N, C-alpha and C positions, 0 to 999 in steps of 0.2 A: 690430426686436426679435429676430428669428431670428438675425441676424448677431451681435448682442450676446451671445446665449446660446452660439452657436458659438464666439465669441472667448473667452468665460469658460471653456467646456469645454476649449478648447485650452490656456488658461493653466493650468488644473488639471493636465491631462495632462503638460504641460511641467514643472510643479512637481514632479510625482511622478517623472518620468523623469530629471530633472537629477541627482539624487544618485547614480543608478546608471549614468549614461551613461559609457561607456568601460570598464565592468566586464569585458566579454568581447568585445572588438572582433573582428569576423569570425566569431563563433560565435552560434548561436541559443540564447539563454538567456532563456526567457520568464518573467522575474521577476514580472510582474503575475499571470499564471496560477499561478505557484508560491505567491504570496501568497494567492490565492483558495483554492487547495487546502489550504494550511496553515490558513487562517482557517476553512474548512469543517470540517476535522478538529477544531480547537479548539472551535468552536461546537457540534459534535455531542457531543463529550465533556463539555463544560461543561453543555450542555442535558440530557444523559442523567443526569449526576450531580445537577444541580440539581433536576430533576424527581423523581428518586428520593428525595432528602432531603426535598423538599416533600411528597411523598406518604407519608413515613414508612418508606420502604424502608431496609433495612440496607445501608450502604456501609462495608464493612470491608476491612481489609488481608488479602489471601489468604495462606494458609500456604505454607511453603517447598515442600512437595510439589506444591501447585497451581501455583506459579510454575515449577517444573521441567517439569511436564507441559504447562503452557500454552506454555512456551518451545519445547518439541519440536513441539507442535501448530502454533504460530505459524510456525515454520520450514517445516513441511510444507505448510500451507495457502498461505503466501506463495509458496513454490516452485511449487506446483500452479497457482496463478493466473498467475504470471509466466513459467513455462517449459514447462508440460506441453502436449503435442500436442493433447490432447482439449479443453483450455480455450482453444485459439487463437481460437475464435469470439468470445470475450470481448474479446480484444486486437485482433482484425483491424481494426476501424474506426479504431484509433489507431496501428497498427504496420505494419511491412512485414517479411514473412518474409525471412530471410537464408539459413539453413541448419540442418540437424539439429545438435543439440548435446547430447551425452551420452545417457544411457539414457532414451528416451521424451521428450526435451526438444527445444526449438527455440531458435534464436537469432533474435531479431527486433530491429528498430530502430524508434524512434518516427518518426512521419511527420506531415506537416502543419505548421501554425504555431500560435502562441498556445496556447490552452487544449487543443486537440487534441494538440499536440506534448507539452505538459506531462503530460497524462493518459497519453500513450504512454510517456513516460519513467517514470512511476510504475508502469505495468503491466508493464514489462519488467525491473523491478528488484525482486527478492525482498527485498532489504534495505529498500527504500523501502516496499514493501507491508506489511512486518512491523509497522510502527507502526499501520497501519489494522487489520490482523488482530488484533493484541494489544489494540487499543482495543475491537474488537468482542467479544473474549473477556471483557474487563473489564466491558463493559456486560451481556454475557450472564450473568456471575456475579451481577450486581445483579438483573436481571429474570427470569432463568430459570436459577438455579444448578444444578439437577439435570440439566437438558438440556445445559447448557454443560459440566459435568463429564463427561457421557457423550460428547459430541462431542470434547472435548479428549482423553479417553482413547482414542478411536478414532484420531484424528489422531496422537497420540503413539505408539501402537502401529504405525501405518503408518510413522512416521519411524524407529522402531527397526528395523522390517522392511526399510526402504530401506538402512539402514546394514549390516544383515546381508547383504542381497543384494550390495551393493558389496564387502563383505569376502569373500563366497563367490566372486564373479567374480575378485577379485584373487588369491585362493588358487588358482583354476583356471588363471589365466594364468601363475602361478609354477610350476605342476606340469608 
Protein backbone atom coordinates (compact mmCIF):
# COMPACT_ATOMS: atom_id res chain seq x y z
CA UNK A 1 0.00 0.00 0.00
CA UNK A 2 2.82 2.42 0.89
CA UNK A 3 4.53 1.73 -2.43
CA UNK A 4 1.27 2.50 -4.28
CA UNK A 5 0.97 5.84 -2.43
CA UNK A 6 4.63 6.64 -3.16
CA UNK A 7 4.11 5.79 -6.81
CA UNK A 8 1.00 7.99 -6.97
CA UNK A 9 2.86 10.89 -5.35
CA UNK A 10 5.74 10.49 -7.81
CA UNK A 11 3.24 10.52 -10.70
CA UNK A 12 1.70 13.77 -9.42
CA UNK A 13 5.12 15.40 -8.97
CA UNK A 14 6.18 14.30 -12.46
CA UNK A 15 2.91 15.65 -13.87
CA UNK A 16 3.54 19.04 -12.27
CA UNK A 17 7.22 19.15 -13.24
CA UNK A 18 6.79 18.03 -16.85
CA UNK A 19 5.35 21.30 -18.22
CA UNK A 20 8.19 23.38 -16.75
CA UNK A 21 11.02 20.93 -17.38
CA UNK A 22 13.77 22.59 -19.36
CA UNK A 23 12.65 26.09 -18.37
CA UNK A 24 16.06 27.07 -16.97
CA UNK A 25 18.60 24.30 -17.52
CA UNK A 26 21.61 24.62 -15.25
CA UNK A 27 20.01 27.31 -13.10
CA UNK A 28 18.19 27.06 -9.83
CA UNK A 29 14.64 28.25 -10.45
CA UNK A 30 12.43 26.96 -7.63
CA UNK A 31 9.14 27.24 -9.53
CA UNK A 32 7.20 25.18 -6.96
CA UNK A 33 8.19 27.46 -4.06
CA UNK A 34 7.46 30.50 -6.25
CA UNK A 35 3.98 29.08 -6.77
CA UNK A 36 3.57 28.62 -3.01
CA UNK A 37 4.69 32.20 -2.28
CA UNK A 38 2.44 33.62 -5.00
CA UNK A 39 -0.47 31.52 -3.77
CA UNK A 40 0.13 32.64 -0.18
CA UNK A 41 0.09 36.28 -1.23
CA UNK A 42 -3.11 35.81 -3.21
CA UNK A 43 -4.77 33.87 -0.39
CA UNK A 44 -3.81 36.50 2.20
CA UNK A 45 -5.15 39.33 0.05
CA UNK A 46 -8.36 37.49 -0.89
CA UNK A 47 -8.89 36.40 2.70
CA UNK A 48 -8.34 39.89 4.09
CA UNK A 49 -10.69 41.51 1.59
CA UNK A 50 -13.27 38.72 1.85
CA UNK A 51 -13.30 38.89 5.65
CA UNK A 52 -13.56 42.70 5.51
CA UNK A 53 -16.57 42.58 3.19
CA UNK A 54 -18.22 39.81 5.22
CA UNK A 55 -17.79 41.82 8.41
CA UNK A 56 -19.18 44.99 6.83
CA UNK A 57 -15.90 46.88 6.65
CA UNK A 58 -15.51 49.53 4.00
CA UNK A 59 -13.28 48.38 1.12
CA UNK A 60 -12.89 51.45 -1.05
CA UNK A 61 -10.47 52.77 -3.62
CA UNK A 62 -7.77 54.99 -2.06
CA UNK A 63 -7.45 58.60 -3.18
CA UNK A 64 -4.64 59.83 -5.43
CA UNK A 65 -2.65 61.37 -2.56
CA UNK A 66 -2.92 58.13 -0.57
CA UNK A 67 -1.58 56.21 -3.57
CA UNK A 68 1.39 58.59 -3.99
CA UNK A 69 2.26 58.50 -0.29
CA UNK A 70 1.79 54.72 -0.15
CA UNK A 71 4.07 54.40 -3.18
CA UNK A 72 6.83 56.34 -1.44
CA UNK A 73 6.30 54.38 1.78
CA UNK A 74 6.25 51.06 -0.08
CA UNK A 75 9.53 51.89 -1.81
CA UNK A 76 11.13 52.85 1.50
CA UNK A 77 9.94 49.86 3.51
CA UNK A 78 10.77 47.42 0.68
CA UNK A 79 14.28 48.81 0.46
CA UNK A 80 14.71 48.76 4.26
CA UNK A 81 13.71 45.09 4.35
CA UNK A 82 15.77 44.07 1.31
CA UNK A 83 18.96 46.09 1.67
CA UNK A 84 19.41 47.83 5.04
CA UNK A 85 22.31 46.76 7.28
CA UNK A 86 20.16 46.85 10.39
CA UNK A 87 17.53 44.49 8.95
CA UNK A 88 20.09 41.90 7.82
CA UNK A 89 19.06 39.66 10.75
CA UNK A 90 15.71 39.11 8.97
CA UNK A 91 17.40 38.04 5.73
CA UNK A 92 20.32 36.09 7.28
CA UNK A 93 18.62 32.66 7.42
CA UNK A 94 17.87 32.91 3.68
CA UNK A 95 20.78 34.90 2.26
CA UNK A 96 24.55 35.12 2.15
CA UNK A 97 26.32 38.43 2.71
CA UNK A 98 28.37 39.59 -0.28
CA UNK A 99 29.52 43.18 0.25
CA UNK A 100 28.50 46.69 1.28
CA UNK A 101 26.33 48.37 -1.32
CA UNK A 102 25.45 52.04 -1.21
CA UNK A 103 24.60 54.16 1.81
CA UNK A 104 23.90 51.84 4.73
CA UNK A 105 22.97 48.98 2.43
CA UNK A 106 24.25 45.48 1.79
CA UNK A 107 24.45 43.23 -1.23
CA UNK A 108 23.34 39.69 -0.46
CA UNK A 109 22.52 36.58 -2.46
CA UNK A 110 19.88 33.94 -1.78
CA UNK A 111 21.14 30.64 -0.41
CA UNK A 112 19.90 27.11 0.06
CA UNK A 113 17.45 25.30 -2.16
CA UNK A 114 13.71 25.13 -2.67
CA UNK A 115 11.61 27.35 -0.44
CA UNK A 116 14.64 28.72 1.44
CA UNK A 117 16.15 29.91 -1.84
CA UNK A 118 12.84 31.36 -3.08
CA UNK A 119 12.34 33.30 0.17
CA UNK A 120 15.96 34.48 -0.09
CA UNK A 121 15.29 35.78 -3.59
CA UNK A 122 12.20 37.58 -2.35
CA UNK A 123 14.03 39.14 0.59
CA UNK A 124 16.94 40.57 -1.44
CA UNK A 125 14.70 42.14 -4.08
CA UNK A 126 13.05 45.43 -3.09
CA UNK A 127 10.95 45.28 -6.27
CA UNK A 128 9.66 41.83 -5.32
CA UNK A 129 8.99 42.84 -1.71
CA UNK A 130 7.08 45.92 -2.84
CA UNK A 131 4.05 43.80 -3.76
CA UNK A 132 3.93 42.37 -0.24
CA UNK A 133 4.45 45.76 1.41
CA UNK A 134 1.83 47.43 -0.78
CA UNK A 135 -0.55 44.59 0.04
CA UNK A 136 0.06 45.13 3.76
CA UNK A 137 -0.61 48.85 3.32
CA UNK A 138 -3.85 48.04 1.49
CA UNK A 139 -4.97 45.70 4.26
CA UNK A 140 -3.96 48.36 6.79
CA UNK A 141 -6.24 50.88 5.09
CA UNK A 142 -9.14 48.48 5.58
CA UNK A 143 -8.52 47.42 9.19
CA UNK A 144 -6.59 50.36 10.71
CA UNK A 145 -6.83 53.33 8.32
CA UNK A 146 -5.67 56.05 10.72
CA UNK A 147 -2.64 54.10 11.92
CA UNK A 148 -1.81 53.06 8.37
CA UNK A 149 -1.97 56.67 7.12
CA UNK A 150 0.30 57.69 10.01
CA UNK A 151 2.85 54.97 9.19
CA UNK A 152 2.65 55.74 5.47
CA UNK A 153 3.29 59.40 6.27
CA UNK A 154 6.38 58.56 8.32
CA UNK A 155 7.82 56.21 5.69
CA UNK A 156 7.02 58.68 2.90
CA UNK A 157 8.82 61.44 4.80
CA UNK A 158 11.78 59.10 5.26
CA UNK A 159 11.78 58.35 1.54
CA UNK A 160 11.79 62.07 0.70
CA UNK A 161 14.58 62.61 3.26
CA UNK A 162 16.63 59.84 1.60
CA UNK A 163 16.27 61.59 -1.75
CA UNK A 164 17.35 64.88 -0.14
CA UNK A 165 20.37 63.17 1.45
CA UNK A 166 21.42 61.68 -1.88
CA UNK A 167 20.97 65.06 -3.57
CA UNK A 168 23.05 66.76 -0.89
CA UNK A 169 25.81 64.13 -1.21
CA UNK A 170 25.83 64.54 -4.99
CA UNK A 171 26.08 68.34 -4.63
CA UNK A 172 28.98 67.96 -2.19
CA UNK A 173 30.86 65.68 -4.58
CA UNK A 174 30.43 68.17 -7.43
CA UNK A 175 31.71 71.07 -5.28
